[in-house]
C-alpha positions in Angstrom: 126.5 8.9 -47.0 126.3 12.1 -49.1 124.7 15.5 -49.5 126.6 17.2 -46.7 127.2 20.9 -47.0 130.9 21.3 -47.8 133.4 23.8 -49.0 135.9 22.4 -51.5 139.5 23.0 -50.5 142.7 22.9 -52.4 145.0 19.9 -53.0 148.5 19.3 -54.3 149.4 20.1 -57.9 151.5 17.0 -58.4 148.7 14.5 -58.5 147.3 12.9 -61.7 143.8 11.6 -62.3 145.3 8.9 -64.6 147.7 7.6 -61.9 147.9 3.8 -61.6 147.8 4.0 -57.7 145.5 6.2 -55.6 148.4 7.7 -53.6 149.5 9.5 -56.8 146.0 10.6 -57.7 144.7 14.2 -57.9 144.0 15.2 -54.3 141.2 17.6 -53.1 139.5 18.2 -49.8 136.0 18.8 -48.6 135.4 20.8 -45.3 132.0 20.2 -43.8 130.1 23.4 -43.1 127.8 21.8 -40.5 124.1 22.8 -40.4 122.0 25.8 -39.3 119.4 24.8 -36.8 116.6 26.4 -34.7 117.4 27.4 -31.1 113.9 26.1 -30.1 114.6 22.5 -29.0 111.1 21.5 -29.8 111.5 22.6 -33.5 113.2 20.2 -35.9 113.8 22.8 -38.6 117.2 22.8 -40.3 118.7 25.0 -43.0 121.5 24.1 -45.4 124.3 26.6 -45.0 125.8 28.5 -47.9 129.5 27.9 -48.8 130.4 31.6 -48.3 131.0 32.9 -44.7 129.2 36.2 -45.4 126.2 34.4 -46.8 126.0 32.2 -43.7 125.9 35.3 -41.6 123.0 36.6 -43.6 121.2 33.3 -43.1 121.7 33.6 -39.3 120.0 37.1 -39.4 116.7 35.4 -40.4 114.5 33.7 -37.9 113.2 30.1 -38.1 110.7 29.7 -40.9 108.7 27.3 -38.8 108.5 28.8 -35.3 110.2 32.2 -35.8 112.9 31.4 -33.2 116.5 32.5 -33.7 118.8 30.4 -35.8 122.3 29.1 -34.8 125.1 27.7 -36.8 126.2 24.2 -35.6 129.7 24.0 -37.0 131.6 20.8 -37.9 135.3 19.9 -38.0 134.9 16.9 -40.4 137.4 17.0 -43.2 137.2 14.6 -46.2 140.1 14.0 -48.6 139.6 12.6 -52.0 142.2 11.2 -54.5 140.9 10.9 -58.1 143.0 8.2 -59.9 142.6 5.7 -62.8 140.7 3.3 -60.7 138.1 5.8 -59.5 138.1 7.8 -56.2 139.8 7.0 -52.9 138.0 8.6 -50.0 139.1 9.3 -46.5 137.3 11.1 -43.6 138.9 12.2 -40.3 135.8 11.7 -38.1 132.0 11.4 -38.0 129.6 14.3 -38.4 128.1 15.2 -35.0 125.0 16.9 -36.5 122.0 16.3 -38.7 122.4 16.1 -42.4 121.3 19.4 -44.0 118.1 19.3 -46.0 117.9 20.1 -49.7 119.5 17.4 -51.9 121.8 18.8 -54.5 123.1 15.8 -56.4 121.7 12.7 -58.1 122.8 9.1 -58.0 123.3 7.4 -61.3 120.3 5.1 -60.7 118.1 8.2 -60.1 119.3 9.8 -63.3 118.4 6.6 -65.2 115.0 6.4 -63.7 114.2 9.9 -64.9 113.7 8.7 -68.6 113.4 5.0 -68.2 109.6 4.8 -68.4 108.7 8.0 -70.3 111.7 9.0 -72.5 109.6 11.4 -74.7 107.7 13.3 -71.9 108.6 16.9 -71.2 109.9 18.2 -67.9 106.6 19.5 -66.6 104.8 16.3 -67.5 107.4 14.3 -65.6 107.0 16.5 -62.5 103.2 16.5 -62.5 103.0 12.8 -63.6 102.1 11.3 -66.9 98.3 11.1 -67.2 96.8 7.6 -67.1 93.4 6.0 -67.0 93.1 6.6 -63.3 94.8 10.0 -63.2 98.3 11.4 -63.1 101.1 8.8 -62.8 104.1 8.9 -60.5 106.0 12.2 -60.4 109.8 12.2 -60.9 109.9 14.3 -57.7 109.2 11.0 -55.9 112.6 9.8 -57.1 114.5 12.7 -55.8 113.5 16.2 -54.5 116.1 17.6 -57.0 113.5 16.9 -59.7 111.1 19.5 -58.3 112.9 22.0 -60.4 111.8 21.9 -64.1 115.0 23.4 -65.4 117.0 20.7 -63.6 114.7 18.0 -65.0 115.2 19.3 -68.5 119.0 19.5 -68.1 119.3 15.9 -66.7 116.8 14.6 -69.3 118.9 16.0 -72.2 122.1 14.7 -70.7 120.8 11.1 -70.3 119.2 10.9 -73.8 122.4 12.3 -75.3 124.4 9.5 -73.6 122.0 6.8 -74.6 120.8 7.6 -78.2 123.3 6.6 -80.9 126.4 6.5 -78.8 127.2 2.9 -78.2 126.5 -0.8 -79.0 125.5 -1.8 -82.5 125.0 1.9 -83.4 128.7 2.6 -82.9 129.8 -0.4 -85.0 127.4 0.6 -87.8 128.5 4.2 -87.7 132.2 3.2 -87.6 131.7 0.8 -90.6 129.9 3.6 -92.6 132.7 6.0 -91.8 135.4 3.7 -93.0 133.4 3.1 -96.2 132.9 6.8 -96.9 136.5 7.7 -96.2 138.6 4.7 -97.3 142.2 4.4 -96.1 141.7 7.3 -93.6 141.5 4.7 -90.7 145.1 3.5 -90.9 144.9 0.9 -88.2 142.5 -0.2 -85.5 142.5 -2.7 -82.6 139.6 -3.3 -80.1 139.9 -5.0 -76.8 141.5 -4.3 -73.4 143.9 -2.2 -75.4 142.0 -0.2 -78.0 143.8 2.1 -80.5 142.3 3.7 -83.6 144.8 5.5 -85.8 143.8 8.0 -88.4 145.9 9.5 -91.2 145.1 11.3 -94.5 147.3 11.0 -97.7 148.6 14.6 -97.1 149.5 13.8 -93.5 151.6 10.8 -94.4 153.2 12.7 -97.3 154.6 15.2 -94.8 156.2 12.5 -92.7 158.6 11.3 -95.4 161.1 13.8 -96.7 163.4 13.6 -99.7 165.7 16.0 -97.8 166.0 17.8 -94.5 164.5 21.3 -93.9 167.1 24.1 -93.4 166.1 24.9 -89.8 165.7 23.2 -86.4 162.2 21.7 -87.2 163.2 18.3 -88.5 161.9 15.2 -86.8 158.6 14.4 -85.2 157.0 15.5 -82.0 154.6 13.2 -80.1 152.1 14.2 -77.4 149.0 12.8 -75.8 146.1 15.1 -74.8 144.1 14.3 -71.6 140.5 15.5 -71.2 139.8 15.4 -75.0 137.4 12.4 -74.7 134.6 12.0 -72.2 136.2 8.9 -70.7 139.0 10.3 -68.5 141.4 7.4 -69.2 141.3 7.9 -73.0 143.8 9.9 -74.8 144.2 11.7 -78.1 147.7 10.8 -79.2 149.2 12.9 -82.0 152.5 12.7 -83.8 153.2 16.1 -85.4 155.6 17.1 -88.2 156.6 20.6 -89.4 155.2 21.5 -92.9 157.3 23.9 -94.9 154.4 24.4 -97.3 152.1 25.6 -94.5 154.9 27.1 -92.2 153.4 25.3 -89.2 153.3 22.0 -87.3 150.6 19.7 -88.5 149.4 16.2 -87.3 151.1 13.3 -89.1 149.1 10.7 -87.3 146.2 10.8 -84.8 145.2 8.0 -82.5 142.4 7.3 -80.1 143.8 5.2 -77.2 141.9 4.0 -74.1 145.0 4.2 -72.0 148.7 5.1 -71.9 150.5 1.8 -71.4 153.5 0.7 -73.4 151.2 -1.4 -75.6 149.1 1.6 -76.5 152.3 3.5 -77.5 153.4 0.4 -79.5 150.2 0.3 -81.5 150.4 4.0 -82.3 154.1 4.0 -83.4 153.6 0.7 -85.4 150.9 2.4 -87.4 153.2 5.5 -87.8 156.2 3.5 -89.1 154.1 1.3 -91.4 152.5 4.3 -92.9 155.9 6.0 -93.5 157.3 2.7 -95.0 154.3 2.5 -97.4 154.7 6.1 -98.4 158.4 5.7 -99.0 157.9 2.5 -101.1 155.2 4.4 -103.2 157.9 7.0 -104.0 160.4 4.3 -104.9 162.6 5.3 -101.9 164.7 2.8 -100.1 163.0 1.6 -97.0 165.7 0.8 -94.4 166.7 1.7 -90.9 168.2 5.0 -92.0 164.7 6.2 -92.9 163.6 5.9 -89.2 166.9 6.4 -87.4 166.4 10.0 -86.3 162.7 9.6 -85.9 163.0 6.6 -83.6 165.5 8.2 -81.3 163.4 11.3 -80.9 160.2 9.5 -80.3 161.7 7.0 -77.7 163.0 10.0 -75.8 159.6 11.7 -75.8 157.8 8.5 -74.7 160.2 8.0 -71.8 159.6 11.6 -70.7 155.8 11.2 -71.0 155.8 7.9 -69.0 157.9 9.5 -66.2 155.2 12.2 -65.8 152.6 9.5 -65.1 
């Protein structure tokens, strides 16, 4: 059941949307605002309340749009709590709504979004609302799918969003695009693995040249720094993992290796660091440097410490 009028409340700041169990997820609350109804018991008119108290008071100053009787706010004490975590959303509600559902649907179901462009992907917003002309007259209007589609701007927005997600973003098109990219930029994709654990590591010749030093820098900027950025990709569980190194030539920190990962498990970290060390070993060998444990000693200790700290945050 959805489309209730609610006000979003705060949650704790300790939760994580990528948590492995829902109890550690990002918590938020939804407080039901009830519904505004007509005092005339013979009138079924209902109004969706605004989320602001002062706006609700303004709504109550108006009379019923059907019978002109006064309006009254039927309040509700239902409180819903949501935890966003890696497995989706865990939902809890303290009781049942003792009132009618407010009119005016605001949100769409995924099936309703798909139906918007399924039959007529190239028809404009107004044509979709009126109905595509056929031999016997206008066809079905998208407003029959959901009243949300009575708004042309909303239809246009949802139409663009769906086509952007469908056209050229997955399936064979992705494989072909990825193959073309690796052909046009050889050796830039350092390593890739696809499956339950997917990691794609990218590195340019300049990036790897900065990872291997003939001697230490005369300041406290030696070693590597590793971090994983949440929210970079559209998929919430995917991460942009970067190992950075200080460049004396540029006087700033730069990426030494970048990886797309579809998670933050130990196997994901293993794939990223394996690509990192293999790239460093190849660069050292190309410079006729000795490739031994000493080359990675300080680097390994620093990265292991950072990975342990990162996993503890999860």
